[in-house]
C-alpha positions as CSV (number, residue, x, y, z in Angstrom):
1,X,-216.6,53.4,61.5
2,X,-213.8,51.2,62.9
3,X,-214.2,47.4,63.2
4,X,-214.5,47.8,67.0
5,X,-217.2,50.4,66.5
6,X,-219.0,48.1,64.1
7,X,-219.3,45.5,66.9
8,X,-220.7,48.2,69.2
9,X,-223.2,49.4,66.5
10,X,-226.3,48.0,68.0
11,X,-225.4,49.3,71.5
12,X,-224.1,52.6,70.2
13,X,-227.3,53.1,68.2
14,X,-229.2,53.2,71.4
15,X,-227.0,55.7,73.1
16,X,-225.8,58.0,70.3
17,X,-226.6,61.6,70.8
18,X,-225.2,65.1,71.5
19,X,-221.6,65.9,72.5
20,X,-222.3,67.6,75.8
21,X,-220.6,65.9,78.8
22,X,-222.3,66.4,82.2
23,X,-220.3,67.6,85.1
24,X,-220.6,64.4,87.2
25,X,-219.2,66.0,90.4
26,X,-222.2,68.3,90.5
27,X,-224.8,65.8,89.3
28,X,-227.1,64.5,92.1
29,X,-227.5,60.8,92.5
30,X,-230.6,59.6,90.6
31,X,-232.5,56.5,89.7
32,X,-234.0,56.0,86.3
33,X,-237.3,54.4,87.1
34,X,-236.8,50.9,88.5
35,X,-233.2,50.9,87.1
36,X,-229.9,51.2,89.0
37,X,-228.7,54.3,90.7
38,X,-226.4,56.5,88.7
39,X,-224.6,59.8,88.8
40,X,-223.5,61.7,91.9
41,X,-220.3,61.3,93.8
42,X,-218.1,58.6,92.3
43,X,-217.0,57.2,95.7
44,X,-220.6,56.8,96.8
45,X,-221.6,55.3,93.5
46,X,-218.8,52.7,93.7
47,X,-219.9,51.9,97.2
48,X,-223.3,51.1,95.8
49,X,-221.8,48.9,93.2
50,X,-219.9,47.0,95.8
51,X,-223.0,46.5,97.9
52,X,-224.8,45.0,94.9
53,X,-221.9,42.8,93.9
54,X,-221.5,41.4,97.4
55,X,-225.3,40.8,97.6
56,X,-224.8,38.6,94.5
57,X,-222.3,36.4,96.3
58,X,-219.0,38.0,95.1
59,X,-216.5,38.4,97.9
60,X,-215.8,41.9,99.1
61,X,-212.1,41.4,98.5
62,X,-212.7,40.7,94.8
63,X,-214.9,43.8,94.5
64,X,-212.2,45.9,96.2
65,X,-209.6,44.6,93.8
66,X,-211.8,45.2,90.8
67,X,-212.7,48.8,91.7
68,X,-209.5,50.0,93.2
69,X,-208.4,53.1,91.3
70,X,-211.5,53.2,89.1
71,X,-212.2,56.5,87.5
72,X,-214.4,58.3,84.9
73,X,-212.9,58.2,81.4
74,X,-214.0,61.3,79.5
75,X,-212.9,59.8,76.2
76,X,-215.5,57.0,76.8
77,X,-218.2,59.6,77.3
78,X,-217.1,61.5,74.2
79,X,-217.3,58.2,72.2
80,X,-220.6,57.4,73.8
81,X,-222.1,60.7,72.7
82,X,-220.6,60.7,69.2
83,X,-223.1,60.4,66.5
84,X,-222.1,57.2,64.7
85,X,-223.0,57.3,61.0
86,X,-222.8,54.3,58.7
87,X,-223.0,55.6,55.1
88,X,-221.0,53.1,53.1
89,X,-222.8,50.9,50.6
90,X,-222.6,47.1,50.7
91,X,-220.1,47.0,47.8
92,X,-217.9,49.6,49.4
93,X,-217.9,48.1,52.9
94,X,-217.7,44.4,51.8
95,X,-214.9,45.0,49.4
96,X,-212.9,46.8,52.1
97,X,-213.5,44.3,54.8
98,X,-213.5,41.1,52.9
99,X,-210.1,41.7,51.4
100,X,-207.8,39.2,49.9
101,X,-205.3,39.7,52.7
102,X,-207.9,38.9,55.3
103,X,-209.1,35.9,53.4
104,X,-205.5,34.6,53.2
105,X,-204.9,35.2,56.9
106,X,-208.3,33.6,57.7
107,X,-207.4,30.5,55.8
108,X,-204.1,30.3,57.6
109,X,-205.9,30.5,60.9
110,X,-208.3,27.7,59.9
111,X,-205.3,25.5,59.3
112,X,-203.3,26.5,62.4
113,X,-206.3,26.0,64.7
114,X,-207.9,23.1,62.8
115,X,-208.4,21.1,66.0
116,X,-210.0,24.0,67.8
117,X,-212.4,24.7,65.0
118,X,-213.3,21.1,64.7
119,X,-214.2,21.1,68.4
120,X,-216.2,24.3,67.9
121,X,-218.3,22.7,65.2
122,X,-218.6,19.3,66.9
123,X,-219.7,20.8,70.3
124,X,-221.6,23.9,69.2
125,X,-222.5,23.3,65.6
126,X,-220.9,26.5,64.3
127,X,-218.8,26.3,61.2
128,X,-215.2,27.5,61.3
129,X,-215.8,30.1,58.6
130,X,-218.6,31.8,60.6
131,X,-216.4,32.2,63.6
132,X,-213.3,33.2,61.6
133,X,-215.2,35.9,59.7
134,X,-216.4,37.5,63.0
135,X,-212.8,37.2,64.3
136,X,-211.5,39.0,61.3
137,X,-214.0,41.8,61.2
138,X,-214.0,42.5,64.9
139,X,-210.3,42.7,65.6
140,X,-208.3,41.6,62.6
141,X,-207.7,38.3,64.3
142,X,-206.9,39.9,67.6
143,X,-204.5,42.6,66.3
144,X,-206.8,45.5,67.1
145,X,-208.8,44.9,70.4
146,X,-209.2,48.4,71.7
147,X,-207.2,50.5,74.1
148,X,-209.8,51.7,76.6
149,X,-209.4,50.4,80.2
150,X,-212.4,48.0,80.4
151,X,-213.1,48.6,84.1
152,X,-213.0,52.3,83.7
153,X,-215.2,52.2,80.6
154,X,-217.9,50.2,82.4
155,X,-217.6,52.4,85.5
156,X,-218.0,55.5,83.4
157,X,-221.0,54.2,81.4
158,X,-222.7,52.8,84.5
159,X,-222.2,56.0,86.4
160,X,-223.5,58.0,83.5
161,X,-227.3,58.3,83.7
162,X,-228.0,57.8,80.0
163,X,-228.2,54.0,79.9
164,X,-227.0,52.6,83.3
165,X,-229.3,49.6,83.0
166,X,-227.3,48.4,80.0
167,X,-223.8,48.9,81.6
168,X,-224.1,48.2,85.3
169,X,-224.8,44.5,84.9
170,X,-221.7,44.4,82.7
171,X,-219.7,46.0,85.5
172,X,-220.9,43.5,88.0
173,X,-219.9,40.7,85.5
174,X,-216.5,42.2,85.1
175,X,-216.0,42.1,88.9
176,X,-216.9,38.4,88.7
177,X,-214.3,37.9,86.1
178,X,-211.8,39.5,88.5
179,X,-213.0,37.1,91.2
180,X,-212.2,34.1,88.8
181,X,-208.8,35.5,88.0
182,X,-209.7,35.9,84.3
183,X,-209.1,39.7,84.1
184,X,-206.7,42.2,85.6
185,X,-208.8,45.4,86.2
186,X,-205.8,47.7,86.1
187,X,-204.4,46.6,82.8
188,X,-207.2,45.0,80.7
189,X,-208.2,47.0,77.7
190,X,-210.8,46.7,75.1
191,X,-213.5,48.7,73.2
192,X,-215.0,51.9,74.6
193,X,-218.4,50.2,75.4
194,X,-216.8,47.4,77.4
195,X,-216.3,44.6,74.9
196,X,-213.3,42.5,75.5
197,X,-211.1,40.2,73.5
198,X,-210.5,38.9,70.0
199,X,-214.2,38.6,69.1
200,X,-215.3,41.6,71.3
201,X,-217.7,40.2,73.8
202,X,-219.3,41.8,76.9
203,X,-218.5,40.5,80.4
204,X,-221.9,39.0,81.0
205,X,-221.6,36.9,77.8
206,X,-218.1,35.8,78.7
207,X,-219.3,34.7,82.1
208,X,-222.2,32.8,80.6
209,X,-220.5,31.4,77.5
210,X,-216.8,31.3,78.3
211,X,-214.8,28.2,77.3
212,X,-211.3,27.4,78.5
213,X,-210.1,26.3,75.1
214,X,-206.4,25.9,76.0
215,X,-206.9,24.2,79.4
216,X,-205.1,27.0,81.3
217,X,-207.6,27.1,84.1
218,X,-208.8,30.5,83.0
219,X,-211.0,32.0,80.2
220,X,-208.8,34.5,78.4
221,X,-210.6,35.7,75.3
222,X,-208.1,38.5,74.9
223,X,-204.8,36.5,74.8
224,X,-205.9,33.0,73.9
225,X,-207.1,32.2,70.4
226,X,-208.6,28.8,71.4
227,X,-210.5,30.5,74.3
228,X,-211.8,33.2,71.9
229,X,-212.8,30.8,69.2
230,X,-214.6,28.4,71.4
231,X,-216.3,31.1,73.5
232,X,-217.5,32.7,70.3
233,X,-218.9,29.4,69.1
234,X,-220.8,28.7,72.3
235,X,-222.1,32.3,72.2
236,X,-223.3,32.0,68.7
237,X,-225.0,28.7,69.5
238,X,-226.7,30.3,72.5
239,X,-228.3,32.8,70.1
240,X,-230.0,30.0,68.3
241,X,-227.6,28.9,65.6
242,X,-229.0,25.8,63.8
243,X,-226.3,23.2,63.0
244,X,-226.0,22.2,59.4
245,X,-228.2,25.0,58.0
246,X,-227.0,27.8,55.7
247,X,-227.0,31.4,56.6
248,X,-226.7,33.3,53.3
249,X,-226.6,32.2,49.6
250,X,-225.8,34.3,46.6
251,X,-228.4,34.1,43.9
252,X,-229.1,35.4,40.4
253,X,-232.4,37.0,39.5
254,X,-234.9,36.9,36.6
255,X,-236.1,40.2,35.2
256,X,-239.8,39.6,36.1
257,X,-239.4,38.9,39.8
258,X,-242.0,40.2,42.2
259,X,-239.6,42.4,43.9
260,X,-242.2,43.6,46.4
261,X,-241.7,40.3,48.1
262,X,-238.0,41.0,48.8
263,X,-236.5,42.3,52.0
264,X,-235.8,41.2,55.5
265,X,-239.0,40.2,57.3
266,X,-240.6,38.9,54.1
267,X,-239.5,35.3,54.5
268,X,-241.2,32.7,52.3
269,X,-240.0,29.1,51.6
270,X,-236.8,29.1,49.6
271,X,-238.5,26.7,47.1
272,X,-241.0,29.5,46.3
273,X,-238.1,31.8,45.4
274,X,-236.7,29.1,43.2
275,X,-240.0,28.7,41.5
276,X,-239.9,32.4,40.6
277,X,-236.5,31.8,38.9
278,X,-234.2,32.9,41.7
279,X,-231.2,30.6,41.1
280,X,-228.4,29.8,43.7
281,X,-225.0,30.4,42.2
282,X,-223.8,27.2,43.9
283,X,-226.7,25.2,42.5
284,X,-227.7,24.0,45.9
285,X,-231.5,24.0,46.4
286,X,-231.7,21.3,49.1
287,X,-232.8,23.8,51.7
288,X,-235.9,24.7,49.8
289,X,-238.1,23.9,52.8
290,X,-236.4,26.6,54.9
291,X,-237.9,30.1,55.2
292,X,-235.8,32.6,53.2
293,X,-235.7,36.3,52.5
294,X,-234.4,37.8,49.3
295,X,-232.1,40.7,50.2
296,X,-230.9,43.2,47.7
297,X,-228.4,45.5,49.5
298,X,-228.1,47.8,46.4
299,X,-231.2,47.0,44.6
300,X,-232.1,44.5,41.9
301,X,-229.0,45.3,39.8
302,X,-226.6,44.7,42.6
303,X,-225.5,41.6,44.5
304,X,-228.5,39.4,45.6
305,X,-228.7,36.9,48.4
306,X,-231.2,34.6,50.0
307,X,-230.9,34.7,53.8
308,X,-232.0,31.7,56.0
309,X,-232.9,31.5,59.7
310,X,-229.2,31.5,60.8
311,X,-228.8,34.9,59.3
312,X,-230.9,36.1,62.3
313,X,-227.9,35.4,64.5
314,X,-225.9,37.9,62.5
315,X,-228.6,40.5,63.2
316,X,-228.4,39.7,66.9
317,X,-224.7,40.2,66.8
318,X,-224.9,43.5,65.1
319,X,-228.0,45.4,63.8
320,X,-226.2,47.1,60.9
321,X,-227.6,45.5,57.7
322,X,-224.4,46.3,55.8
323,X,-222.1,44.9,58.5
324,X,-224.1,41.7,58.9
325,X,-224.5,41.0,55.2
326,X,-220.7,41.6,54.8
327,X,-219.9,39.3,57.7
328,X,-222.2,36.5,56.4
329,X,-220.7,36.8,52.9
330,X,-217.2,36.7,54.4
331,X,-218.1,33.4,56.1
332,X,-219.2,31.9,52.8
333,X,-215.9,32.9,51.2
334,X,-214.0,31.1,54.0
335,X,-216.1,28.0,53.4
336,X,-215.4,27.9,49.7
337,X,-217.8,30.2,47.9
338,X,-216.5,32.4,45.1
339,X,-216.6,36.2,45.1
340,X,-220.0,37.6,44.5
341,X,-220.7,38.5,40.9
342,X,-219.6,42.0,39.8
343,X,-222.6,44.1,39.2
344,X,-223.5,47.6,38.3
345,X,-226.2,48.9,40.7
346,X,-228.2,51.9,39.9
347,X,-226.7,55.1,41.3
348,X,-227.9,55.7,44.8
349,X,-228.5,59.0,46.6
350,X,-226.0,61.2,48.4
351,X,-226.8,62.4,51.9
352,X,-228.7,65.6,50.9
353,X,-230.8,63.8,48.3
354,X,-231.5,61.0,50.8
355,X,-232.8,63.6,53.3
356,X,-235.0,65.0,50.6
357,X,-236.4,61.6,49.8
358,X,-237.0,60.9,53.5
359,X,-238.8,64.2,53.9
360,X,-241.1,63.2,50.9
361,X,-241.6,59.7,52.3
362,X,-242.5,61.2,55.7
363,X,-245.0,63.5,53.9
364,X,-246.6,60.4,52.3
365,X,-247.2,59.0,55.8
366,X,-244.2,56.6,56.1
367,X,-242.3,56.3,59.4
368,X,-238.7,56.7,58.3
369,X,-237.5,57.8,61.7
370,X,-235.1,60.7,61.9
371,X,-234.4,62.6,58.7
372,X,-230.7,61.9,58.7
373,X,-229.7,60.8,55.2
374,X,-229.1,57.2,56.3
375,X,-230.7,54.3,54.5
376,X,-232.1,52.4,57.5
377,X,-234.7,49.7,57.6
378,X,-237.6,52.2,57.9
379,X,-236.5,54.1,54.8
380,X,-235.9,50.9,52.8
381,X,-239.4,49.7,53.6
382,X,-241.0,53.1,52.7
383,X,-239.0,53.2,49.5
384,X,-240.3,49.7,48.6
385,X,-243.9,50.6,49.3
386,X,-243.7,53.8,47.2
387,X,-241.9,52.0,44.3
388,X,-244.8,49.5,44.3
389,X,-247.4,52.2,44.3
390,X,-245.7,54.0,41.4
391,X,-245.3,50.8,39.4
392,X,-241.5,50.7,39.7
393,X,-239.6,47.5,40.5
394,X,-240.0,47.5,44.3
395,X,-236.4,46.5,45.3
396,X,-236.1,49.0,48.2
397,X,-233.1,50.8,46.6
398,X,-233.6,54.6,46.5
399,X,-232.7,56.3,43.2
400,X,-233.0,59.7,41.6
401,X,-235.9,58.3,39.5
402,X,-237.9,57.6,42.7
403,X,-237.0,61.0,44.2
404,X,-238.3,62.8,41.1
405,X,-241.4,60.6,40.9
406,X,-242.4,61.6,44.4
């Protein structure tokens, strides 16, 4: 999965499927329940988009400019239908993405744009390291922003009848960006699912949260680092970021921990974790009053972290547990934390063994979703419950020992 695909993970997870591409020229115009019209003749479809945009107060001239030359992009449809699979472990993914080279570049950016980052924290409460980590992971600091024509990508995904309710509002927002002079519809490129710019944001979010950081009179999240940084900060704040609070904290664990209490969704006061012997590596326990979850991406013998309420913003940004944990860890490194402790996690399961485990868990009445060999949240929760039932440390990490015990 590329960095751009990582940003699209939550959206792509909703729309992943088979590889068949419908013949749109022969597809009758349809409406999905109360949702927008989709399919059918492209010219007629675009006329409907124009009518909707004008009804929202966008001048017809701006709509015509935005949609002139619009066409279906078959490569977008292929990417939309590709089955995205995220199989890397936390150690594999984080060591690849949180590289020394990226850390060095990130620290350079923090110095170069110190005034911009200071403004981001003062106005929106978001630390520089948090923004910079997303900037690095999304586009390598703007170097890899995607080469799909954004207008055509959103026309394609709005016209397609799989999820028009997700994409048509983004197409209308893109037309509004054209009206403002913030986007050239013929030349603007980005990710396949319509994300734009150095931190990969969708048009509706750019319209709602855009900040003109360089005082150019336009919001250019693609070409202007100040615009991208401040827009990202405002967007993160809008998702509920709490100023001055942590997001993730590496910890060491005692042997006799009640591991059945671990996992996202099992938040208890951090002070309670401390009372169990969970020890922050940085020694900071002043946020003991905050709810915290103990996450063990590769079980009790791998890296361990407490996550605080601000970690929820990472999960809103991207629903991949491995991506979000890596991004949150990356941000701590940029704010002075040391590398996580080297560990030796228990050997996990390969794809076929994971499918066998999921089949057994399903037979035991657990909802693991699709039998696909991927360690998702449903499988982690089922693993933890079966480990507890069998008297094993319930850390949610699937192993051969659990597979054999079932």
